[in-house]
N, C-alpha and C positions, 0 to 999 in steps of 0.2 A: 394724265395726256389722254384728249377722245383716241379713240379705233377706230380707224377704221381700215379698212378691203387696202393691204399692203400695191395695188393698182393707182390708184389710190395716191398712194403716195410718189411712188415711181414716176409718173407724170404730169404731178406739179412740182416736184419738186423739177424734173428733168426743167418742163418749161419756166417758171421762176426761177435759174438759173440760167439759161440761155438770153433770155429777158434785160436779166443781170449784166451780162455781157453784150447784149441792143445795145443799152443805155452807155455800157463807157465805154463805145462806138470797137467793140474790136472789131477785126476782123471777122468778113465776111466763113471767109477758113475753118476760122476755130469758132465760132459758133456752136456747132455742134457736136465737138468735142471740150466743151466747152461745161456744154448743154450734162453732157454726159456726166462729166466728175459731179458737179451738182449734183443729179440724182445719184451715181455713188457716194458719195455720202451722207449724208438723208437715210440711205439706205440702209448705210453701216451701221447710222449712229441709228436708224428704230430698231431694225433687228436688232440689236444690242440691248437699244433699253426697253425689245418684251422678252428681253431671255433676266433680266434683272436686273442687269447695270444698273450704279447711278449716273448721273447726266453728264456730269462733270469729266466723267470715265470714257463714255462716252460719249461725252465731243472731242476731249484728246484727243483716243481710238481712231475718228471720222474723219480729225485733219489731220492728221500724222499718214491715213493714207494718202485721200484726199492729194496733199503734197508730196506726200514721194511722185504719187500720178504725174500731178505735173510738175515734177523736175524736168521726171523723166522725159511727158511729151514737147516738154520748149528745150529739148535736146535733138528728140527727133525729125520737130519740127522747125526749127531752129529761130523758135520763141522766144521775147522775152517772158518771164517764166510768172506774172504778174495777171499779164494776160489770163489764166489759167489758174489760178492761186483763187483770189476777189472769185469769181465765180458759183467758184468750187466748191466753195466753202463761207458764200453766206446763205444756202442756207440753211445751217446751221447756226445762226443769229436768234440770241434767242428772248424775237423780238415782242412776244406776247411776257413773260415775264418784265419785259421792261416798262409795258403798258399798263400789268397788273402796278407792279409795286410803287408804279408814281400812280396810279386809281385808290390803291389803301393809302399810300399820304396822302388826299384831297378829302377821304373821309377816316382821317382822321383814328387810322387803326394802322399805328405808329412798329409795334411791335408784327404783326404778317408786309406790311409795307420794308424791314428791317431783315426779316426770314429771305421773302422771296427775293430783295437788292441783291442781296446778301449771295446765293445762288445764280443770281443773273451775272455780276461780275466771276464769282467766280466760276463761272460757260463758256461764259465769252476772253478768260484768264489762260482757258485751258485749248482753247479753241488758238489763242495766239501762240501759245507755249507746242500747241502739239506741229503749228506752220514752220516758224523758228529748227523747234531741234530738229526736224528732218531736213529742216534747206541746209542749215549750216554741218548735218555732219557728210550729203549730198555737195555741198561748196566745197569740202576740206574731202573728198574723197577725191572728186575730179581736181584738184590741186595738190594733193600728191603726183594722181596720177600724172595729169601735164607734167610736171617738177621728173619725173620716174624718165618720159620719154624725153626732155629736154639734153638732162645730163646719155640716155642713149645718144645720143644723134650727138654728141659731143665727143666720145667718146671713140 
C-alpha cells in the first residue's frame, strides 16, 4: 500500500462514499451520514494496516464497525440499513487487487495472479462476513427485545 497522509485518506474516502450514495439515489438526509460511515470504515482499515494487522482481519474489523454504526443509524433515522451499509463498505472493496490479479493473468504470471486473486477473495469474504455477523447479532437482539416487550404488554 502506498503511504499517504491520513487527511488524504479521510477526505477521499468521505467523497467516495458520498458519491456512491448519490449514485444509489439515497435520500439527501442520508448522504453526509453515509459518507461519514464510509470514511470511518476506511480510516479504521488504514489504521489497522499501519499497525501491521493483516488485510483480511483489517477488512473484517472495519466492516463490522461500519455495519454496527449503520444498524444504529438506521434505527435512529428510521431508514433502511442498506442505505448506510453499501456506501459504508464501498471504500473497503479491493478494486486494485482485482485489477492486478486480472493484469497478472493476462501477462501470464499465473502464480502471482492466483496469489493476488486469493487475497482479493478472502478480503471480500471478510467484508461480507463482518456485515453479516453484526447484522445478524443486531437483529437477533432486537427480535428478543421486541418479544420481551410483547410479553410484558400481554401480562
